[in-house]
C-alpha positions as CSV (number, residue, x, y, z in Angstrom):
1,S,0.0,0.0,0.0
2,V,1.0,3.6,-0.5
3,A,2.4,5.6,2.4
4,R,-0.2,8.1,3.6
5,S,0.7,11.7,3.4
6,N,-1.1,12.9,6.4
7,T,-1.5,16.7,6.3
8,I,-2.8,16.9,9.9
9,Q,0.2,15.0,11.2
10,T,2.6,17.0,9.0
11,V,1.4,20.4,10.3
12,R,1.2,19.2,13.9
13,D,4.8,18.0,13.7
14,Y,5.9,21.5,12.5
15,V,4.1,23.2,15.4
16,T,5.4,20.7,18.0
17,R,8.9,21.2,16.7
18,M,8.6,25.0,17.0
19,C,7.5,24.8,20.6
20,T,10.0,22.1,21.7
21,D,12.9,23.8,19.9
22,V,12.4,26.8,22.1
23,P,12.8,25.6,25.7
24,G,11.3,27.3,28.7
25,M,8.3,29.6,29.1
26,K,7.3,31.3,25.8
27,V,4.7,33.3,24.0
28,L,3.3,32.0,20.7
29,V,2.7,34.9,18.4
30,M,0.6,34.2,15.2
31,D,-1.2,36.1,12.5
32,A,-4.9,35.6,11.5
33,E,-3.9,32.9,8.9
34,T,-1.5,30.8,11.1
35,T,-3.9,31.0,14.1
36,G,-6.4,29.1,11.9
37,V,-3.7,26.6,10.9
38,V,-2.7,25.9,14.5
39,S,-6.3,25.6,15.6
40,M,-6.8,22.8,13.1
41,V,-4.2,20.5,14.7
42,F,-4.0,21.6,18.4
43,T,-6.4,22.5,21.1
44,Q,-5.6,25.4,23.5
45,T,-4.9,22.9,26.2
46,Q,-2.4,21.0,24.0
47,V,-0.6,24.2,23.1
48,L,-0.2,25.1,26.8
49,Q,1.4,21.7,27.5
50,H,4.4,22.8,25.5
51,E,5.2,25.6,28.0
52,V,3.4,28.2,26.0
53,F,2.5,30.8,28.7
54,M,0.2,32.7,26.4
55,T,-0.7,33.2,22.7
56,D,-0.8,36.6,21.0
57,T,-1.6,38.0,17.6
58,I,1.0,39.9,15.5
59,E,-1.8,42.3,14.5
60,R,-2.2,43.5,18.1
61,Q,-0.5,46.7,19.1
62,A,2.5,46.4,21.4
63,G,1.7,45.6,25.1
64,E,3.8,45.4,28.3
65,K,7.4,44.3,28.2
66,M,8.1,40.7,29.4
67,P,11.8,40.2,29.1
68,H,11.7,36.9,31.0
69,L,9.7,35.3,28.2
70,K,10.8,34.1,24.8
71,A,8.7,35.0,21.7
72,C,8.0,32.2,19.3
73,Y,6.6,33.8,16.1
74,F,4.7,31.6,13.6
75,V,3.5,33.9,10.7
76,R,3.1,34.1,7.0
77,P,6.1,35.7,5.2
78,T,4.1,38.8,4.0
79,A,5.4,42.3,3.6
80,E,3.0,43.5,6.3
81,N,4.2,40.9,8.8
82,L,7.8,41.8,8.0
83,R,7.1,45.4,8.8
84,R,5.5,44.5,12.1
85,I,8.4,42.3,13.2
86,Q,10.9,45.0,12.2
87,S,9.0,47.4,14.4
88,E,8.9,44.9,17.3
89,L,12.6,44.2,17.1
90,R,13.5,47.9,17.3
91,E,11.7,48.0,20.7
92,P,11.7,44.4,21.8
93,R,9.1,43.3,24.5
94,F,10.6,39.8,25.0
95,G,14.0,38.5,25.9
96,E,14.4,36.3,22.8
97,Y,12.8,36.0,19.4
98,H,12.5,32.7,17.4
99,L,11.0,33.4,14.0
100,F,9.2,30.6,12.0
101,F,7.7,31.5,8.7
102,S,4.9,29.3,7.2
103,N,6.4,29.5,3.6
104,T,9.5,30.4,1.7
105,T,10.8,33.9,2.5
106,R,11.5,36.4,-0.3
107,D,15.0,37.5,-1.3
108,G,16.2,40.2,1.0
109,M,13.8,39.5,3.8
110,I,16.4,37.9,6.1
111,Q,18.7,40.8,5.5
112,Q,16.0,43.3,6.4
113,L,15.3,41.4,9.7
114,A,19.0,41.3,10.5
115,E,19.3,45.1,10.0
116,A,16.3,45.7,12.3
117,D,17.7,43.4,15.0
118,E,19.7,46.2,16.7
119,H,19.4,44.5,20.1
120,E,20.5,41.1,18.8
121,V,17.5,39.3,20.3
122,V,16.7,37.1,17.3
123,Q,18.0,33.6,18.0
124,Q,16.8,31.7,14.9
125,V,14.8,32.1,11.6
126,H,13.2,29.0,9.9
127,E,10.8,28.2,7.1
128,Y,8.2,25.7,8.2
129,F,5.9,24.9,5.3
130,A,2.4,25.0,6.9
131,D,0.7,27.5,4.7
132,Y,-2.6,25.6,4.3
133,L,-5.4,24.3,6.6
134,P,-5.5,20.5,7.1
135,V,-9.1,19.3,7.7
136,T,-8.7,15.6,7.5
137,P,-5.7,13.4,6.4
138,D,-7.3,13.4,2.9
139,L,-8.4,17.1,2.7
140,F,-6.9,20.6,3.0
141,H,-7.8,24.1,1.8
142,L,-6.2,27.5,1.6
143,N,-8.8,29.7,3.3
144,V,-9.3,31.7,0.2
145,G,-13.0,32.4,0.2
146,S,-13.3,34.0,-3.3
147,I,-11.3,33.9,-6.5
148,A,-13.7,36.2,-8.3
149,G,-10.8,38.6,-8.9
150,L,-9.2,36.0,-11.2
151,S,-12.3,35.8,-13.5
152,G,-12.7,39.2,-15.1
153,S,-10.6,41.8,-16.9
154,V,-9.0,42.7,-13.5
155,W,-6.4,40.2,-12.3
156,E,-5.9,40.3,-8.6
157,Q,-2.3,39.2,-8.3
158,A,-2.3,38.9,-4.5
159,V,-5.1,36.3,-4.7
160,F,-3.2,34.3,-7.4
161,D,0.0,34.5,-5.4
162,R,-1.8,33.0,-2.4
163,L,-2.9,30.0,-4.5
164,H,0.6,29.5,-5.9
165,Q,2.3,29.8,-2.4
166,G,-0.3,27.5,-0.8
167,V,0.3,24.7,-3.3
168,C,4.1,25.0,-3.1
169,S,3.9,24.9,0.7
170,L,1.9,21.7,0.6
171,L,4.4,20.0,-1.8
172,L,7.3,21.1,0.4
173,S,5.6,19.9,3.6
174,L,4.9,16.5,2.1
175,K,8.3,16.4,0.4
176,K,6.9,15.8,-3.1
177,R,8.2,17.0,-6.5
178,P,5.3,15.8,-8.7
179,Q,4.5,15.7,-12.3
180,I,1.8,18.3,-13.2
181,R,-1.4,18.0,-15.2
182,Y,-4.0,20.8,-15.4
183,Q,-7.4,21.4,-16.9
184,R,-6.8,23.0,-20.3
185,S,-10.1,25.0,-20.4
186,S,-9.1,26.9,-17.2
187,E,-6.7,29.8,-17.5
188,V,-6.3,30.0,-13.7
189,A,-5.5,26.2,-13.4
190,Q,-2.9,26.6,-16.2
191,R,-1.3,29.6,-14.6
192,V,-1.1,27.9,-11.2
193,A,0.4,24.8,-12.9
194,E,3.0,27.0,-14.7
195,T,4.1,29.0,-11.6
196,V,4.4,25.9,-9.4
197,L,6.5,24.2,-12.1
198,G,8.6,27.4,-12.4
199,T,9.2,27.4,-8.6
200,M,10.3,23.8,-8.6
201,D,12.6,24.4,-11.6
202,A,14.0,27.6,-10.1
203,D,15.0,26.0,-6.8
204,P,15.8,22.4,-7.5
205,D,17.7,21.9,-4.2
206,L,14.6,22.9,-2.2
207,F,12.5,20.2,-4.1
208,A,15.3,17.6,-4.2
209,F,13.2,14.8,-2.7
210,R,13.5,11.0,-3.3
211,R,12.0,10.1,-6.7
212,P,9.7,7.1,-6.5
213,D,9.4,4.7,-9.6
214,V,6.0,6.2,-10.4
215,P,6.2,9.9,-9.7
216,P,3.4,11.6,-7.7
217,L,1.0,13.7,-9.8
218,L,-0.4,17.1,-9.1
219,L,-3.7,17.5,-10.9
220,I,-5.1,21.1,-11.0
221,V,-8.8,21.4,-11.9
222,D,-11.5,24.1,-11.9
223,R,-14.7,24.2,-9.9
224,R,-16.5,25.6,-13.0
225,D,-16.5,22.1,-14.6
226,D,-18.9,20.9,-11.8
227,P,-21.2,23.6,-10.5
228,V,-23.8,21.0,-9.5
229,T,-22.1,19.3,-6.5
230,P,-21.9,22.5,-4.3
231,L,-25.6,23.3,-5.1
232,L,-27.0,20.0,-3.7
233,S,-28.5,19.3,-0.2
234,Q,-26.4,16.8,1.7
235,W,-27.3,13.7,3.8
236,T,-24.1,12.7,5.6
237,Y,-23.1,14.1,9.0
238,Q,-20.1,16.4,8.3
239,A,-21.6,17.6,5.0
240,M,-25.1,18.3,6.6
241,V,-23.6,20.3,9.4
242,H,-21.6,22.4,7.0
243,E,-24.6,22.8,4.6
244,L,-27.2,23.7,7.2
245,V,-25.1,25.4,9.9
246,G,-21.6,26.0,8.7
247,I,-18.1,24.7,9.8
248,S,-15.3,27.2,10.0
249,N,-11.9,26.0,11.1
250,N,-13.5,23.0,12.8
251,R,-15.9,25.3,14.7
252,V,-19.7,25.3,14.5
253,D,-21.6,28.3,15.7
254,L,-25.1,27.6,17.0
255,R,-25.7,31.0,18.6
256,G,-28.6,31.7,16.2
257,A,-30.3,28.3,16.9
258,P,-33.4,28.2,19.2
259,G,-33.3,26.4,22.5
260,V,-29.5,25.6,22.6
261,D,-27.8,26.0,26.0
262,K,-25.2,28.7,26.1
263,E,-22.3,26.3,26.7
264,L,-23.3,24.4,23.5
265,Q,-23.6,27.3,21.2
266,Q,-20.0,27.1,20.0
267,L,-18.8,23.6,19.3
268,V,-15.5,22.1,18.1
269,L,-16.1,19.4,15.4
270,S,-12.8,17.7,14.7
271,A,-12.3,14.1,13.6
272,D,-8.8,14.3,15.0
273,Q,-10.1,15.2,18.5
274,D,-13.5,13.5,18.6
275,A,-13.7,9.8,18.1
276,F,-17.4,9.6,17.6
277,F,-17.3,12.3,14.9
278,A,-14.4,10.5,13.2
279,D,-16.4,7.3,13.1
280,N,-19.7,8.9,12.0
281,M,-18.9,12.0,9.9
282,L,-19.3,10.1,6.6
283,L,-22.5,8.2,7.6
284,N,-25.9,9.1,6.3
285,Y,-28.6,10.8,8.4
286,G,-30.5,7.6,9.4
287,D,-27.5,5.6,10.5
288,L,-26.2,8.7,12.3
289,A,-29.4,9.0,14.4
290,E,-29.1,5.4,15.4
291,N,-25.5,5.8,16.5
292,V,-26.2,9.0,18.5
293,K,-28.9,7.0,20.3
294,G,-26.3,4.3,21.0
295,L,-23.9,7.0,22.4
296,L,-26.7,8.3,24.6
297,D,-27.6,4.8,25.9
298,A,-23.9,4.2,26.8
299,F,-23.9,7.5,28.7
300,Q,-27.1,6.6,30.6
301,A,-25.6,3.2,31.5
302,K,-22.5,5.0,32.9
303,T,-24.8,7.5,34.8
304,K,-26.7,4.6,36.4
305,S,-23.5,3.0,37.6
306,T,-22.6,6.2,39.5
307,K,-25.6,5.7,41.7
308,N,-24.0,2.7,43.3
309,I,-21.1,4.6,45.0
310,G,-21.2,3.1,48.5
311,S,-17.6,2.8,49.6
312,I,-14.3,4.6,49.5
313,A,-13.1,2.2,46.8
314,D,-16.2,3.0,44.7
315,M,-15.4,6.7,45.2
316,Q,-11.8,6.2,44.1
317,Q,-12.9,4.3,41.0
318,F,-15.4,7.1,40.1
319,V,-12.8,9.8,40.5
320,E,-10.3,7.9,38.4
321,A,-12.9,7.4,35.6
322,Y,-14.3,10.9,35.9
323,P,-12.3,12.5,33.0
324,Q,-13.5,9.9,30.6
325,F,-17.0,10.2,32.1
326,K,-17.0,14.0,31.7
327,K,-15.7,13.7,28.1
328,L,-18.5,11.2,27.3
329,S,-21.0,13.6,28.7
330,G,-19.6,16.4,26.5
331,D,-19.7,14.3,23.4
332,V,-23.3,13.2,24.0
333,S,-24.4,16.8,24.6
334,K,-22.6,18.0,21.5
335,H,-23.9,15.4,19.0
336,V,-27.4,15.3,20.3
337,T,-27.6,19.1,20.1
338,L,-26.2,19.1,16.6
339,L,-28.5,16.3,15.4
340,G,-31.5,18.1,17.0
341,E,-30.7,21.3,15.1
342,I,-30.1,19.4,11.8
343,N,-33.5,17.7,12.3
344,R,-35.2,21.0,13.0
345,L,-33.8,22.6,9.8
346,V,-34.6,19.5,7.6
347,E,-38.2,19.6,8.8
348,S,-38.7,23.4,8.7
349,Q,-37.2,23.7,5.2
350,Q,-38.8,20.6,3.8
351,L,-35.4,19.5,2.6
352,M,-36.4,15.9,1.9
353,E,-38.9,17.0,-0.7
354,V,-36.5,19.6,-2.1
355,S,-33.6,17.2,-2.2
356,Q,-35.5,14.5,-4.1
357,V,-36.1,17.0,-6.9
358,E,-32.5,18.2,-6.8
359,Q,-31.2,14.7,-7.2
360,E,-33.5,14.1,-10.1
361,L,-32.3,17.3,-11.8
362,A,-28.7,16.3,-11.2
363,C,-29.0,12.7,-12.3
364,T,-31.9,12.2,-14.7
365,E,-32.6,13.5,-18.2
366,D,-36.4,14.0,-18.2
367,H,-37.4,17.5,-19.2
368,S,-41.2,17.3,-18.8
369,S,-40.9,15.7,-15.3
370,A,-38.3,18.3,-14.3
371,V,-40.6,21.2,-15.3
372,T,-43.6,19.7,-13.4
373,E,-41.5,19.0,-10.2
374,V,-39.7,22.4,-10.2
375,L,-42.9,24.3,-10.9
376,A,-44.7,22.5,-8.0
377,L,-42.0,23.5,-5.5
378,L,-41.7,27.1,-6.8
379,R,-45.4,27.5,-6.1
380,K,-45.1,26.4,-2.5
381,P,-44.8,29.4,-0.2
382,S,-43.3,27.1,2.5
383,I,-40.1,26.5,0.5
384,A,-37.4,29.0,1.2
385,D,-36.3,31.3,-1.6
386,Q,-32.7,30.1,-1.3
387,N,-33.8,26.5,-1.9
388,K,-36.0,27.6,-4.8
389,L,-33.0,29.4,-6.4
390,R,-30.9,26.2,-6.1
391,L,-33.6,24.2,-7.9
392,V,-33.8,26.8,-10.7
393,L,-30.0,26.9,-11.1
394,L,-29.8,23.1,-11.3
395,Y,-32.6,23.1,-13.9
396,A,-30.9,25.8,-15.9
397,L,-27.5,24.1,-15.8
398,R,-29.0,20.8,-17.2
399,Y,-31.6,22.2,-19.6
400,E,-30.0,25.5,-20.9
401,K,-29.7,23.9,-24.4
402,E,-33.2,22.5,-24.4
403,P,-35.3,24.5,-26.9
404,S,-38.4,24.4,-24.8
405,N,-36.8,25.1,-21.5
406,R,-38.7,27.2,-18.9
407,I,-35.7,29.1,-17.5
408,D,-37.3,32.5,-18.2
409,T,-40.6,31.5,-16.6
410,F,-38.9,30.2,-13.5
411,C,-36.8,33.4,-13.2
412,D,-39.9,35.5,-13.5
413,M,-41.4,33.6,-10.6
414,L,-38.4,34.3,-8.4
415,G,-37.5,37.9,-9.4
416,A,-34.6,40.0,-10.7
417,D,-32.0,38.7,-8.2
418,A,-32.6,35.1,-9.2
419,R,-32.5,36.0,-12.9
420,Q,-29.1,37.7,-12.3
421,A,-27.8,34.6,-10.4
422,V,-28.9,32.3,-13.2
423,S,-27.3,34.6,-15.8
424,Q,-24.0,34.6,-13.8
425,M,-24.0,30.9,-13.3
426,L,-24.6,30.1,-17.0
427,A,-22.0,32.7,-18.1
428,H,-19.3,31.2,-15.9
429,C,-20.3,27.6,-15.4
430,G,-22.6,26.8,-18.3
431,A,-22.2,24.3,-21.1
432,A,-20.1,26.7,-23.3
433,V,-17.6,27.0,-20.5
434,R,-17.4,23.5,-19.1
435,S,-14.9,21.1,-20.8
436,G,-16.3,17.8,-19.5
437,D,-19.5,15.9,-19.9
438,L,-21.0,16.9,-16.6
439,F,-24.5,15.4,-17.1
440,S,-23.3,12.4,-19.3
441,N,-25.5,13.6,-22.1
442,K,-23.2,15.0,-24.7
443,T,-23.1,11.8,-26.6
444,W,-25.6,9.0,-27.2
445,L,-23.1,6.5,-25.9
446,A,-22.5,8.4,-22.6
447,A,-26.2,8.7,-22.0
448,T,-26.8,5.0,-22.7
449,K,-23.9,3.9,-20.5
450,K,-25.2,6.1,-17.6
451,S,-28.7,4.6,-18.0
452,L,-27.4,1.1,-17.9
453,Q,-25.2,1.7,-14.9
454,R,-28.2,3.2,-13.0
455,N,-30.4,0.2,-13.9
456,I,-27.7,-2.4,-13.0
457,K,-26.7,-0.8,-9.7
458,G,-30.2,0.2,-8.6
459,V,-30.6,3.2,-6.4
460,Q,-32.0,2.4,-3.1
461,N,-31.7,5.9,-1.7
462,V,-33.1,8.7,-3.8
463,Y,-31.2,11.3,-1.8
464,T,-27.7,10.0,-2.6
465,Q,-27.9,9.1,-6.3
466,H,-25.5,11.9,-7.3
467,S,-21.8,11.3,-7.7
468,P,-19.5,14.3,-8.2
469,Y,-17.9,14.9,-11.6
470,L,-14.5,14.5,-9.8
471,A,-15.3,10.8,-9.5
472,Q,-15.2,10.4,-13.3
473,T,-12.0,12.4,-13.6
474,L,-10.2,10.4,-10.9
475,D,-11.5,7.1,-12.3
476,A,-10.1,8.0,-15.7
477,L,-6.8,9.2,-14.3
478,L,-6.1,6.1,-12.2
479,K,-7.0,3.9,-15.2
480,G,-4.6,5.9,-17.4
481,T,-7.4,7.0,-19.7
482,L,-7.6,10.7,-18.8
483,T,-7.2,12.5,-22.1
484,E,-4.1,14.6,-22.7
485,T,-6.3,16.9,-24.8
486,Q,-8.4,18.1,-21.8
487,Y,-5.7,17.5,-19.1
488,P,-2.2,18.0,-20.6
489,H,1.0,17.3,-18.8
490,L,3.3,20.2,-18.1
491,G,7.0,20.2,-18.1
492,S,7.4,16.4,-18.7
493,E,8.2,14.7,-21.9
494,P,5.3,12.8,-23.5
495,P,5.7,9.1,-23.9
496,T,7.2,7.8,-27.1
497,A,5.0,6.4,-29.8
498,G,3.4,3.1,-28.7
499,A,4.5,3.6,-25.1
500,K,2.1,4.4,-22.3
501,R,2.6,6.4,-19.1
502,R,2.2,4.4,-15.9
503,A,-1.0,5.4,-14.0
504,P,-0.1,7.4,-10.9
505,V,-0.5,5.8,-7.4
506,E,-0.1,9.1,-5.5
507,V,-2.3,12.0,-6.6
508,I,-2.8,15.5,-5.2
509,V,-5.9,17.2,-6.6
510,F,-6.1,21.0,-6.2
511,M,-9.4,22.5,-7.2
512,V,-9.4,26.2,-8.1
513,G,-12.6,27.7,-6.9
514,G,-13.1,25.4,-3.9
515,V,-14.0,21.8,-3.1
516,T,-17.0,20.2,-1.2
517,Y,-17.4,17.6,1.5
518,E,-19.2,15.4,-1.0
519,E,-16.0,15.3,-3.1
520,S,-14.0,14.8,0.1
521,R,-16.1,11.8,1.1
522,Y,-15.7,10.3,-2.4
523,V,-11.9,10.6,-2.1
524,S,-11.9,9.1,1.4
525,E,-14.0,6.1,0.3
526,M,-11.8,5.7,-2.7
527,N,-8.6,5.6,-0.6
528,T,-10.2,3.0,1.7
529,A,-11.3,0.8,-1.2
530,N,-7.9,1.1,-3.0
531,P,-5.0,0.7,-0.6
532,G,-2.5,0.8,-3.5
533,V,-3.6,4.3,-4.4
534,R,-3.5,7.5,-2.4
535,V,-5.5,10.6,-3.3
536,L,-5.2,13.9,-1.4
537,L,-7.9,16.5,-2.2
538,G,-7.5,20.3,-1.7
539,G,-8.9,23.6,-2.9
540,T,-9.0,27.3,-2.4
541,T,-11.9,26.8,0.2
542,I,-14.6,24.3,1.2
543,H,-18.0,25.4,-0.2
544,N,-21.5,24.8,0.9
545,S,-24.4,26.0,-1.3
546,A,-24.6,29.4,0.5
547,S,-20.9,30.2,0.0
548,F,-20.9,28.9,-3.6
549,L,-23.9,31.1,-4.4
550,E,-22.1,34.1,-2.8
551,E,-19.1,33.4,-5.0
552,V,-21.3,33.2,-8.1
553,K,-22.8,36.6,-7.3
554,R,-19.3,38.1,-7.0
555,L,-18.3,36.9,-10.5
556,P,-18.1,39.6,-13.1
557,S,-20.9,40.3,-15.5
558,A,-20.0,39.6,-19.1
559,G,-16.7,41.3,-19.8
560,G,-16.7,43.3,-16.5
561,A,-14.9,43.4,-13.2
562,P,-15.9,41.3,-10.2
563,T,-19.1,42.4,-8.5
564,P,-18.1,43.9,-5.1
565,Q,-19.6,41.9,-2.3
566,P,-18.8,41.8,1.5
567,M,-16.2,39.0,1.9
568,Q,-17.2,36.2,4.2
569,Q,-14.7,34.1,6.0
570,P,-14.6,30.9,4.0
571,G,-15.2,28.6,6.8
572,L,-18.3,27.1,5.3
573,D,-17.2,23.9,3.8
574,S,-19.7,21.9,1.8
575,L,-20.5,18.3,1.2
576,T,-20.0,14.5,1.3
577,G,-21.7,11.9,-0.9
578,G,-20.1,9.7,-3.5
579,L,-20.7,6.2,-2.1
580,S,-23.0,5.6,-5.1
581,G,-20.0,6.3,-7.3
582,L,-18.3,3.3,-5.7
583,G,-21.3,1.1,-6.3
584,I,-22.2,1.0,-2.6
585,A,-25.8,1.7,-1.9
586,A,-26.4,3.9,1.1
587,P,-29.3,2.9,3.5
588,S,-32.5,4.7,3.0
589,I,-33.5,7.6,5.2
590,D,-36.6,7.4,7.3
591,S,-37.7,10.9,8.4
592,K,-40.3,9.6,10.9
593,R,-37.7,7.3,12.6
594,I,-35.2,10.1,12.8
595,K,-37.8,12.5,14.3
596,A,-38.8,9.9,16.9
597,L,-35.2,9.3,17.8
598,T,-34.2,12.9,18.1
599,S,-37.2,13.9,20.1
600,T,-36.7,11.2,22.7
601,M,-32.9,11.8,22.7
602,S,-33.3,15.4,23.8
603,S,-35.4,14.6,26.8
604,S,-33.3,11.5,27.7
605,L,-30.1,13.6,27.6
606,Q,-31.6,16.3,29.8
607,S,-32.6,13.8,32.5
608,G,-29.2,12.0,32.2
609,V,-27.2,15.2,32.5
610,S,-29.3,16.5,35.5
611,T,-28.8,13.1,37.3
612,L,-25.0,13.4,36.7
613,A,-25.0,17.0,37.9
614,S,-26.8,16.1,41.2
615,K,-24.2,13.3,41.8
616,I,-21.2,15.6,41.2
617,Q,-22.5,18.6,43.3
């Protein structure tokens, strides 16, 4: 099997080395970006275990002098951060300075730091390549919420530089010098590919890693080839939380949700730190509800056992087991609260009805049925406008070339904003822009093949029929059939006539414009099913439907500059489906069963927690 390039472990090792290389009590100073990076791999408690007396931000104005402490800086090597460090070194607050940059430093930066270090307090300067956010061992992103500035006549170089730097940092941290392929129809993908190759060629010593027999491959693709996946409702745990509530740097904010206790309004949802979430994040809604019920039952059994404390030995046993007991209590509270909120939103937004039509639009070519189903939902006042817009966008993407399409009619029903969104979507992600066969309907053969596959497999669950377009791309890549025409190699000699390249066994996919949790789930399942192959997925951000629609609104009108919009932090990561792409049928979802489970869980949890509280007090 292929060695796993674990992004979480790689970044954690960097942060651990920073803290242990600087012995004694220290202050960890970060910028907004690196704070997010560290929070993905360490809790506050874990950071403090490395003799970190306090954490601070480089953006904060100078505070009191603490010469007895050492300063450990972990920041991006930007011009603004350099200016701040120079200012700090001229009037140092701390006894020593240990500088760690999250990417390669520019020529002259070290010299400028040396000139500012008049008091000779800088002890070391290092480059630790952690300029990306690891989400799972198979998934990373760059925290770049919008690339609309790379779509119009105005080219935002700072945004492009961030993409280039992030990809290079990932390669350096994983010690890879890959071959590169890119999506020919995407100018941004081509430019990223060219600049990454240019960086590797310009500094061969930096990228002088061991060359395996089959070199790793960096595949750079564009979100525009699959605008469908980020528009769909989701039915697996991690993806549902992100779609309905939002996940930002592993944090979930429930402050707007009704009836949630104050201590549960801001939750950490990390597979690395939460075993239950790690085991269940890719499971569908129905199985999740069963497993949360099982977690609750285990907690209630533990609670009952605490009633039998009758001796000093019993008390000692309880005290020794209390940390695990307390953690179990926290996990139960967190996951029951989340499941309850998901259930409330599914019910209130009638998402099962909406999702069924979404899946039909995404997976089935049947125009008359599509018109009837979409029209019926657009006429229902109980369906939220945002969900109606998603339906119309999915319809428009599939049937824009259908002579009798009802796009104008549907836009009239939703208003001018919806018409603008549909226009933007088709201009930037429509059939004329996409290079692939997104709906498997460009040729008679593709449509027939898809129909046969659906009939042979059978679809037990109408909510998880869809498989992301990335599945087709990766399948072709690993079979060695991905066309050179659409995805050319860069900087490597083509095989001689009659010879064939060996299919890669280690692939890094970088999606310009953002990935989704549905695609992440497909990659995770693919890695599990194929131990001889390793795929790592990354993108500029992780979308859900709300963040993707915001990005579409920012895109330039025909020939214009990007539409100015308030930038949101790109924490919202989207989706996880893809089991159907592997031929595995997901269990069906029973809304009544889920409702019954979640309603009894809330009351059971409350009684269990109150019993526990009375024991401890």
